[in-house]
N, C-alpha and C positions, 0 to 999 in steps of 0.2 A: 422518516425525514432526516436528511443529513444536516447537521449543524456544526458550527465551529465557534469556539470561544476566541474573542479578540480582546487585546488589552484596551482597557477603557481610555488610557492616555492616547493610544493610537486613534481610536474612534473620534475623540474630541479634537486632536491636533494633527493627525496624519503623520507622514514621515516614517521613521523607523518603527517596526522592522519590515513593513510591507510596502512602503512607498505611498504614492498618491492613492486616494480612496477609489476614484472611479475605475481605473484599469484593474485594480486588485479586485474590487467587487464584481466587475464584469467577468473576470476569470473564475471567481468563486461560483457565480451563477452558472457559467458554462460547465463547470465541473460537477454540478448537481447539488450544490449547497443551497438550502432554502431558509436556514435559520442561523442567526448569529447571537451568541451570548455575550452580554456586557460583563467583562471580567476585570476587576471586581469593583463593586460599589460599596462604600462604607457609609457610616452615619454622617461623615463630614463631606460627602460628595454633594456638590451643588445641584439642586433639582433642575436648574437651568441647563447644566451640562448633561444630565441624564436625558432631558428632553431633546437636546441638540443631537446627541448620539443616536437616540431612538429614531428621530425624524430622518436623519441621514440614512439609516438602514431601511426604514419603511419606504422612503423615496426610491431606494435602489431595488425594492421588490422583495426584501427579506421580512420574515417575522422574527421576533426577538425573544430571548429569555434574559434573565438577570441573575448574576451571582452576587448575592448580598452577604451580609454578615451581622452578627450581634455580639456585643461585648459581654452581655450578661442577660439572664432571664428577666431581670427587672427593667432593662433598657431596650429589650428586643423589639417591641412595637415601634418605638421611635427610630431605632437603628435601621430597621428594614423599610419602614413606610415613609419616613420623612424625605429621603432622597427621591421617592416615587410620587411625591405630592403633585407635581405637574404632569407626570406621565399618565397616571391612572385615569384622570378625567378625560384625557385625550387619546386613549388607547385605540390603535388602529388594527386590532386583531381581537379574536374572540376571547382569548385567555392569555394570561401572563404566568409563566413558571418562574418562581423566585427560589433560587437555591441557597441553602445555608448549611454551615457545619454545626454540630452540637457545640454549644458554648460552655463555658465554665459554670459549674453548679451541680448540685446533687441531682440524682435521677428524678426525684419528685419535683424539684424546682424546674427541671427541663420539661417535664410533662406538663406542669402548670404553664410554662412559657408557650408550648405548642397549643395548649387549649386556648390561651389568650389570643394567640395569632388566629386560630380557627374561628373563634368567636368574633373577632374584629372583622374578618373577611365576610362571615355570614351575616352579621348585623348590618353591614354596609353594602351587602350584595356586590362585593368587589369581584371582578373577573380574574381572580388570583388563586393559584395553588402553591403551597410551600413544598419544596422538595428537600428533605433532610438527607444530607450526604454522609456516607461512610468515608472514613479517612484513616490514613496510617498514623495519624496522631490522635491521641485521646484529648478530650476537652482541656485537661490540665497541661497540655503541651508535651507529655511523655509519649514515646513511640509505642504504638500498639495498634490494635484493630478495633475500630469503633463500630463495626458492623453489628455486633450483638446489641450494643446500646441503641443504635438507630432502629433496629428491628423491634426491640422491646418498646421503645417510646412510641413509634408509629402504630404498632399493633395495639398497645394499651389505649392510645387515644382513639383510634378507629373513627376518624373523621374524614370525609371526602375532601376537605380543604387541605389536608396534609398527606403527602406521600413520600416516597423515597427516591433520591438520586443515587443510582448505582454507579459509583466511581470504580470502573473496572481496573484501572491502573493501581489504585490504592489497595483494592482487594487482592490483586495479583501479587503485590508486594508482600502481603500478609501470608499468602499460601504458596509462595513461589517454590517451596520444596515439594509441593504436591500439586502440580499444575492441573490435574484432573478434578480437583475439588471445586465444587460449586456452592454458592450461598444457599442457605435453607429456603424452603418454599415460602415460609412466612415473610422472608425478605423479598423474594422475587415477585410475589404476587402483588406487592404494593409499589413496584417501581413505576414512576411517572416521568423520569428523566434520566439521562446518563451523562457521565463524563468518561471519555475514552482517551487513554494515552499509554505508551509502552514503558517498559522497564529497562534500564541500562545500568549495570554495576550498582544495583541497589537503589538507584535514583529513579523517580517517576517523572511523568510529563514529557517523555521523549516521543518522537514521531513513530508512527506505525510503519511496518515494512522493513526498515533497517534494524529495528529493535523489537523486543519480545513482548507479546501479549497474546493469549489464546482467545482472540476476539470472536471467532465463530462460535466456540463452545459457550462463551459468556452470553453472547447475543441470543443464541438459540435457547438458552435456559429460561428466558422469560418473554421472548419477542412474539410468541404466538398470542395474538390479540392486542399486542402493544402498538399503539398508534403515535407514540411520542417521538422525540428526537434521539438520534444517535449522534451525540455531540462530542467532537474532538476537543480536547482541552490540552493544548500543547503550551510549553513554556520555553520560549526561544532562548532565554538567558542560560538555560541549562545545556544547550547543545550548539551554541552560536559558533564555537570553534570547530564543529564537526560537519555541519551542513547548513547551507543558506536557508533563511527563514521561509521564503516562498517555496523552495524545493521541498523542504520538510512538510509544509502544509499540503501541497498538492499530491505528493507521494502518499501521504497519510490518507487523504480523501480517496484516492484511487484504491488503496489497500482496504479501507473501510468498506467501500461500495462492493468490492469483490468478495468480502468476507461475511456479509450479512446473509441471513437466511432468505430464501426466495420470497417468503410471504411478506417480508418487510418492504421491499419495493412494490409489491402488489398492493399493500395498504396505501402507499403514496399514489399509486396509479388510480385507486378508487377515489382518494381525496381530490385528485386533480381532474378526473375525467368521467366519473360515474354518472353524474347528473347530465352532462353533455351527451353521453352515449344513451342514456335513458330516453332523451328526447329524439335522438336519431333513430332509436328502435321504434318509437311511436310513429315514425313515417310509414310503417307498415299499414296503418289505418287510412293512409291516403292513396293506397294502391287501387288500380281499376277494379271495378266490380265484377269482372269476368275472370279473375285469377285467384289463386291461393298463394299467399305469401307468409313468411315467418320472419321474426327477428328475435334476437337473444338479448336479454338484459342482465343475466347472470349466468352462471355455469349451466343451469338446467331450468331457467325461467324463460318461458316462451310467450310471445305475442303473435296472434294470427289474424289474418283477414281472409275469409273464404267467401268469395263471391259477394263481397261487401258486408258480410257478417263478421263482427269483431269479437274475438274470444281469446282466452289466455289459458296457460297451464303452469301450475306450480310457481307462481310469482313470489319470490322471496328475495328481498334486497340484501339480506345478510349484513356485511360490513358497509354497504352503501347507506344503511341506516345510521351507522356510527360516524363515518368519516366524510359524509357529504350531506347535502340538504335534499337528497332525492326523495326521502320519505315524505317530506312536506309537499312535494310536487307530484307524488304518485297518483293521487286522486284525480288531478287534472289530466294526467296522461291517460288514465284508464276510464275516463268519464263515459265513453261511448261503448265500453266493453259490455257485452250481453251475458257472457258465460265465463266462469272460472272453473277449470277442471283441476282437481287435486288427486295425486297418486298415492302419497303416503305422508306420514307424520315425522319427517326429518326436517331440520331447520333450513336446509337449502331448498325445500319444497313447500313447506307450510309452517310459517312462524308467526307468533302473535304480534311481534313488532311491526311486521308488514301488514298483517290483516287489520290492525288498528287504524292504519291510514286509509283503508279503502272499504271497511265493513259497512259504511253507510251508503255506498254507491248502489244503484238499483240493478245490480247484476245477480244472476243466478249462480249459486255455487254447487257444482256437481262433486260430491265427495263419496269416498268409500263408506259403506254402511258402518264399518267399525270405527269411523272417525266422527260420528254424529255428536257424541258428548264432547269430544275435543273441540269441535267447531263451535259449539255453544259456549264453551269456556273462553274462546277467543273473542266472544262478543257478537258472533253471527246469529241472526234471528231465525227461528224455524221456517218462516215463510220464504226465506231466501235459499233454503237448503233443499237439494234433491239428492237422495242417497242411491247408490248403485252397488250391487254385489257381483262377484265373479260369476260369469255366465249370463248376466242380464244385459239387456239392450235398452237404451233410452233414445228417444227422439227429442232433441232440444233445438229449436229454431230449424235451420236447414241441415243440421248435423245428425247423423246416426252414430251413436256411440256404443260400442260393444266392449264390455269389461272382461278381462281374464285375470287369473291368479298371477300376481307378480312373483318373482323368484329372487327376493332380496335376502333370503336365508343362505347360509353356507350349506353345502351339500350334506344331507343327513342330520342336520341340526335345526334348532329353532333360533339360532343366533343371527340376528338381523332385524328386519322390520317387516311388518305386515303391509302389503301394498297391492295395488291393482295396476295392471297394464291396460292399454286401450287401443282399439282399432277404430278409427274415426273416418267416416266417409260422408260425402254430400254429392248431390247431383251435379254433374259436370265439374267435378273436383277430384284431385288425386286422393288415393287411398293412403292414409297416414297410420303408421304403427308406432306405438310408444311402449316398449317393454319396461320403461322406467329403469330403476337401478337393479342390476342383475349380479348376483353372486353365485348362483347355481346355474351352470350353463347346459344342463340337461334339457333336451327339447321334447321329451316324451309326453309331458303334460301341457305343452303349448297348444293353442287352438290351431287347427289346420288353416293354412293360408296359401292358396295357389299362386297368388301374385299380389304385390303391393307396389306402390309408387315410391314412398319414402319411409325409411325406418330411422327413428331418432335413437341413436346408440350412445348410451352413457358409458364412457370409457372407464373400465375397471379391470385391471389385469393382475389381481392377486393381492395378498396382504403384505407381501414383502416390501421393504423400503423402496419407494418409487424412484429414488436416485440410482438404484441398481437397474440397468437397462436390460439385463438378461431376465426376461419374464417367464422363463420356462415354457410350458405349453399353453399358458393362458391366452396369448394372442390367437392361437389356433382354435381353442375352445370358444373364445369370443366370436371369432369369424363364423364358425359353424352355427352358433346360436343365431346370429343376426341374419345369416343367409337362409335360415329356416323360413323366413317370411317372403323370400324371393323378391327382394326389392329391386327397383331400377336405380335407386340412389340411397346411400347411407349418409346421414349427417352425424358427425362425431362431435359430441359435446361432453359436458361434465369435466371441463378443463379449467385450471387456474382458479379454483374455488378459494376465495380468500380466507375462509374459516378453517382451512386445513394447514397443517405444518408441512415442512419440506419433505418429510418422509411419507406424506400421504397425498401430495399434490400431483395430479395427472396433468401432463403437459403435451404440447404438440408432438413431441417425439413418440409418446405412447400412442396417440391417435394414429401416427404413421405406422407403428408396428402392427396395430390391428388392421389398418387399411391394406397393408401389404399382404396379410394373410387372406383377407377377403378377395383380393385380386387373384390370388392363386386358385381360389375355389370358383370364382366367376369373374373373369376379366371385364365383362360387360357392365358390372355394377359401378356406377359413378360414386365418387367420394367427395365430400365437402366438409370443411371445418368452419362453421360460421363464427365470425368475430362478433364480439358484443357491440350492439348498435347497428350492425349490418342487416339490411333487408334482402332476403333471398326469395325469388319466385320459385315455386315448387311445381 
């Protein structure tokens, strides 16, 4: 989520440096900004003014964060929470991030302060998290790098109510002679918020684009799994003679958006649209009873209707569980599903968080025999489970399901995952083939298949960084493997999985590389890339 810090005086009074609220806010929204930080609130800030600024932003469609501060460990509770006394009971969002710097005091006193803040939040069930920020000034005002102090404090405390605000500009100031240096893992794994600004002539809080900050490297260092804000913290007084305020803001927003890892906007997409697409995918269950149709709710999570029989395969919400309320609605979506088929035990195919939402539904689970104990550990009961082994065939409802050995291992190794592939047929229905995830593209051990109607091809073109588009001979290997089943159509999936980082994310361009090679082998084979939520007739 893109956020910006705005001066508190501007939010309360309007005027300089950004002009009237409404047109400026509208342009921020159009630029992709969803969050605004109130910068900065002190113990003397009137709670009525905080409420006024927050209401203004909420009415404009933003969520908010707060940059607060404390004078000392002894006064921190009052310093941070008194200005929020009207805001918190009227909060119009799930959670409020409150940023603060380490204040003056011994390390033990600061640790006690953070514990008192965490206890206050927990005891009152406040929807608040404190983000302790690294700074280029030490608590006593001397110039230095407080990152080590912040890391030690938050790690020692080890409480969910307190995390870290990664101030990238202040960190860059500290390591500017070695721009490749990254913060330690202990710091990065506790980041819950960010402040982002560039460096110019040794001064911080300058706009991005025109001035220096290795933003991609810093964001990529922690952003896998990070669902918080990427918050610009510009300070116009420092560059007012160099660039107009609005120009600096919008150029910085543009630069920030272009510099973030791919999976960061994917998390935003999940937050905004996952539940909506889940219900769109559920329209597959409204299809006529004389057709077979499929929809996709995640990269390899499928819903089917075969002649009115409702079934699914490898349903795993992944980040839809974290960033949306889809998990709470999943049981309603799948209430009429009779059968769930599982191929293997990777999180994008079979995960406990998703199973927990639907394990009480009266559906049958068809699982590989080697996953029986795993399924029980997820809370599935034996009477719901049907096991199948490679070479076996099961008849469930109208479906005939033949299992074959999956090839999720790298060639000549046991590196990968044990899995099953499936060939699924039904009377007056297309023959569907699911090789599942493939890493070994040899076809000698595959079952004979004279013809099939649809192959579900999970795109994977080697271990090399997926941003490199020269995939060697992997597209050709992939194509030979999938055409072994002589399909009329191939559906290319396994794309834009939000649990992957930029170096592992398969995209539309990779599906295109594979499809081009398939066309060379057999131009008659149709290709399709289902979008999440789209219903396709097979």
